[in-house]
C-alpha positions in Angstrom: 117.1 106.6 73.5 118.7 105.8 76.9 117.1 104.1 79.6 117.1 105.9 82.9 119.7 105.0 85.8 119.7 104.9 89.2 120.4 108.9 89.5 117.3 109.4 87.1 115.0 107.1 89.7 116.5 108.6 92.7 115.8 112.2 91.5 112.2 111.2 90.5 111.5 109.3 93.7 112.8 112.3 95.6 110.5 114.6 94.0 107.7 115.9 96.3 105.2 115.7 93.3 106.3 112.1 92.9 104.6 111.1 96.4 101.2 111.1 95.0 101.9 107.7 93.3 101.7 106.2 97.1 98.1 107.6 97.2 94.8 105.5 95.9 93.9 106.2 92.3 91.2 104.6 90.0 93.7 102.7 88.3 95.5 101.3 91.0 91.9 100.3 92.4 91.6 98.4 89.2 94.9 96.6 89.7 93.8 95.4 92.9 91.0 94.0 91.4 93.1 91.9 89.2 95.4 91.1 92.1 92.7 90.4 94.8 92.5 86.3 93.8 96.1 86.1 94.4 96.6 88.1 97.5 96.0 85.6 100.7 97.1 86.2 104.2 100.1 84.1 105.3 101.8 84.0 101.9 104.8 85.6 100.4 104.6 88.5 97.9 107.6 90.3 96.2 106.7 93.9 95.0 109.3 93.7 92.1 109.9 97.7 91.2 108.0 98.6 94.2 108.5 102.5 93.8 106.5 104.4 96.2 105.4 100.9 98.1 101.5 101.2 97.5 101.2 97.8 96.7 103.6 96.3 98.9 101.4 98.2 101.5 98.3 96.3 100.5 99.8 93.0 100.3 100.7 93.9 104.2 97.2 95.2 104.7 96.3 91.7 103.9 98.7 89.7 106.0 101.4 88.8 103.4 104.8 88.6 104.3 106.0 91.2 101.5 109.4 92.1 99.9 109.7 95.3 98.5 112.5 95.4 95.8 113.8 98.6 93.8 116.8 99.9 92.2 116.2 103.2 93.5 117.3 103.9 97.3 114.9 107.0 97.4 111.9 104.7 96.1 112.7 102.2 99.2 112.8 105.0 101.9 109.4 106.2 100.3 108.3 102.5 100.4 109.3 102.0 103.6 107.7 105.2 105.1 104.4 103.9 103.1 104.3 100.3 104.6 105.0 101.7 108.1 108.2 99.5 108.5 106.1 95.9 107.9 108.0 94.6 104.9 111.5 93.8 103.9 113.1 96.1 101.7 115.6 95.0 99.5 118.0 97.1 97.1 118.6 95.2 93.9 119.6 95.6 90.1 117.3 93.1 88.6 119.6 92.8 85.7 123.0 92.1 87.3 121.7 90.6 90.6 120.3 86.9 91.0 117.4 87.3 93.4 117.6 83.6 94.0 121.3 84.3 95.8 120.1 87.8 97.4 116.7 86.8 98.5 115.8 83.7 100.7 112.1 83.6 100.2 110.2 81.9 97.7 107.2 83.8 96.5 103.4 82.7 96.0 102.6 85.9 94.3 105.4 88.3 92.4 104.0 91.5 91.1 105.4 94.4 88.9 103.8 97.8 87.6 105.6 99.8 85.4 108.8 98.0 85.3 109.5 95.7 82.1 108.7 99.2 79.7 112.1 100.9 80.9 114.1 98.0 79.4 114.7 96.4 75.8 113.7 92.9 74.7 116.7 91.2 75.8 116.6 92.2 79.2 113.2 92.1 79.9 113.7 88.3 79.3 116.5 88.3 81.7 114.6 90.2 84.4 111.5 87.5 84.0 113.7 84.6 84.1 114.9 86.2 87.4 111.6 86.6 88.9 110.9 83.0 87.9 113.8 81.8 89.9 111.8 82.7 93.0 108.6 81.7 92.1 106.9 78.9 93.8 106.0 76.2 91.6 102.1 76.7 92.2 102.7 80.9 92.5 101.6 83.3 90.0 103.2 86.5 88.3 101.1 89.4 88.1 102.6 92.1 85.4 101.2 95.6 84.6 102.7 98.0 82.0 101.4 100.9 80.1 99.2 100.7 76.8 101.1 102.0 73.9 97.6 103.3 72.6 96.7 104.9 75.5 95.9 108.8 75.5 97.9 108.8 78.8 101.2 108.5 76.6 100.6 111.9 75.3 100.8 113.8 79.0 102.9 111.1 80.7 106.4 113.0 79.5 104.9 115.9 81.6 104.1 114.1 84.8 107.3 111.9 84.8 110.1 113.9 83.3 113.4 112.1 82.4 111.9 108.8 82.6 111.7 107.3 79.2 109.7 104.2 78.3 108.5 101.8 75.6 104.9 100.9 76.1 103.4 97.5 75.2 100.5 96.2 73.2 98.8 93.3 74.9 100.0 90.4 72.5 103.5 91.8 73.3 103.1 91.5 76.9 101.7 88.0 76.7 104.5 87.0 74.2 106.9 88.1 76.9 105.5 85.9 79.1 104.7 82.8 77.0 108.2 83.0 75.7 110.1 82.5 79.0 108.2 79.2 79.8 104.8 80.7 81.6 101.4 80.1 80.8 99.3 83.3 80.8 95.8 82.6 82.0 94.3 86.1 82.4 95.1 89.3 80.7 93.7 92.4 79.5 93.5 96.0 79.9 92.4 98.7 82.7 91.0 102.0 83.2 90.2 103.3 79.6 89.1 106.7 81.2 90.6 108.1 84.8 87.5 107.9 86.3 85.5 105.7 88.8 83.1 104.7 86.0 85.3 103.7 82.7 84.2 101.6 79.6 86.5 98.9 80.1 85.0 96.8 77.2 87.7 98.7 75.2 90.5 98.8 77.6 92.6 96.1 75.9 93.1 98.4 73.1 93.3 101.6 74.6 93.2 101.4 78.6 95.8 103.2 80.5 97.3 99.9 81.7 97.6 96.3 80.4 97.8 93.2 82.7 98.8 89.6 82.5 98.6 86.8 85.0 100.6 83.8 84.6 101.9 80.6 86.4 104.9 78.2 85.6 104.0 75.9 82.7 103.0 72.5 83.6 
């Protein structure tokens, strides 16, 4: 299966239906709960693969100096609208461009949601190392990906036509970080059911999303 290129992502983010990804949802609420300990006013944040810019707006709301980065110009246009121009927009290919050269900032928080599942193993490593190159020594990387065993995977192709992905299991997500020199100090699953009240005790197995929080290995 081929991976989606810029044309696919521009088409996706240009669809009227895709604008809903800029709105709050139960899964986004749970991601914010994971992020909250690492979101601090006056610090710097990179929203890597920002998409609609929903989380860029969250970081800006908390007073963080935020860079919203994406491959798709359509996504960045939407992110600019959703953040009211409060963050820096950066069009970048995480595989072919060195973040340490095209971005002057070094980040306290690097966040990605729905990015790594679109790339094969070797490319995942290259992207994560690229992130690490702009991570402050005491900074954290928060990564959110889809869960392979979530019921969401049954309906996802209808919600995201033309976009292919390779979902994770939790051990794969943790291993991605650890094999690239990071220490994962928090991980798990989120949003077992798409409702306000969800049995998160089984989220690491069947949740819609998986997450890992990591920092540089001492």
